[in-house]
C-alpha positions as CSV (number, residue, x, y, z in Angstrom):
1,M,143.6,106.8,47.5
2,K,140.8,106.3,44.9
3,K,142.8,108.3,42.3
4,R,145.8,106.1,42.9
5,M,143.8,103.0,42.3
6,I,142.4,104.4,39.1
7,I,145.9,105.4,37.8
8,F,147.3,102.0,38.8
9,A,144.5,100.3,36.9
10,L,145.0,102.4,33.9
11,L,148.8,101.7,33.9
12,A,148.2,98.1,34.3
13,F,145.7,98.0,31.5
14,T,147.9,100.0,29.0
15,S,150.9,97.8,29.8
16,C,148.9,94.7,29.0
17,T,147.8,95.7,25.5
18,N,149.4,93.7,22.8
19,E,150.1,96.5,20.4
20,S,153.1,96.4,18.1
21,K,155.8,99.0,18.3
22,K,159.2,99.6,16.6
23,G,161.4,96.8,17.8
24,A,158.6,94.7,19.4
25,W,155.9,93.6,17.0
26,N,153.0,91.6,18.3
27,D,152.5,88.0,17.2
28,E,149.7,89.0,14.7
29,D,152.1,91.4,12.8
30,R,154.9,88.8,12.8
31,T,152.6,86.1,11.5
32,E,151.2,88.3,8.8
33,A,154.8,89.3,7.8
34,M,155.9,85.7,7.7
35,A,153.0,84.7,5.4
36,D,153.8,87.6,3.0
37,V,157.6,87.0,2.9
38,K,157.1,83.3,2.0
39,E,155.7,84.5,-1.3
40,F,159.4,85.3,-2.2
41,S,160.7,81.8,-1.4
42,N,161.8,81.3,-5.0
43,A,164.2,84.1,-4.5
44,L,166.0,82.2,-1.7
45,E,166.9,79.0,-3.6
46,T,170.6,79.6,-3.0
47,V,170.2,79.6,0.8
48,G,169.0,76.0,0.8
49,T,167.7,75.0,4.2
50,A,168.5,78.5,5.7
51,K,165.2,79.9,4.3
52,N,163.6,80.2,7.7
53,L,166.6,82.1,9.0
54,C,166.3,84.5,6.1
55,Y,162.6,85.0,6.9
56,D,163.4,85.7,10.5
57,C,166.1,88.2,9.5
58,Y,163.7,89.9,7.1
59,I,161.0,90.3,9.7
60,D,163.5,91.5,12.3
61,S,164.8,94.1,9.9
62,L,161.3,95.4,9.3
63,E,160.5,95.3,13.0
64,K,163.5,97.5,13.8
65,S,162.4,100.1,11.3
66,Y,158.6,100.2,11.4
67,D,156.1,100.5,14.2
68,N,154.0,97.6,12.9
69,Y,153.6,95.4,9.8
70,E,150.9,97.7,8.3
71,A,153.5,100.5,8.1
72,A,156.1,98.1,6.7
73,K,153.7,97.0,3.9
74,K,154.0,100.5,2.4
75,L,157.4,99.6,1.1
76,N,157.3,98.7,-2.6
77,E,158.0,95.2,-3.6
78,D,161.6,95.8,-4.9
79,D,162.5,97.4,-1.5
80,R,161.1,94.4,0.3
81,L,162.8,92.0,-1.9
82,N,166.2,93.8,-1.4
83,I,165.9,93.5,2.4
84,L,165.2,89.8,2.0
85,L,168.1,89.4,-0.4
86,D,170.4,91.3,2.1
87,C,169.4,88.7,4.7
88,A,170.0,85.9,2.2
89,I,173.5,87.0,1.6
90,Q,174.2,86.3,5.3
91,Y,173.1,82.7,4.9
92,L,174.4,82.0,1.4
93,H,175.7,78.5,0.9
94,F,175.6,75.8,-1.7
95,D,174.0,72.5,-0.8
C-alpha cells in the first residue's frame, strides 16, 4: 500500500510539471518566442493588422517541430524568417 502511495505521488508530481514538449510548450517558452519574433515585425508590413496571427502561426510552427524554444533558437535567422514569411503568406492582404 505504501508503494502505491509513493508511485501515485510521483505520477501526480511529474504530470504537474510545466515543462515544454514538442507540440505543447509552456507559457514561458511561448512568451520568449513571441518577444523574439516581434523583432521581425518590419518583415510583416504587407499583412497589416494580421501580424498577431502571423506571430501565433510562427510560434505554432516552431512548437510542432521543437521540444522547447531553446531548441528552436538554434535555427539560423534566415530559417526563422522563412518560417515567419510562410505564415505571412497565409494572411497576406493589402489594407
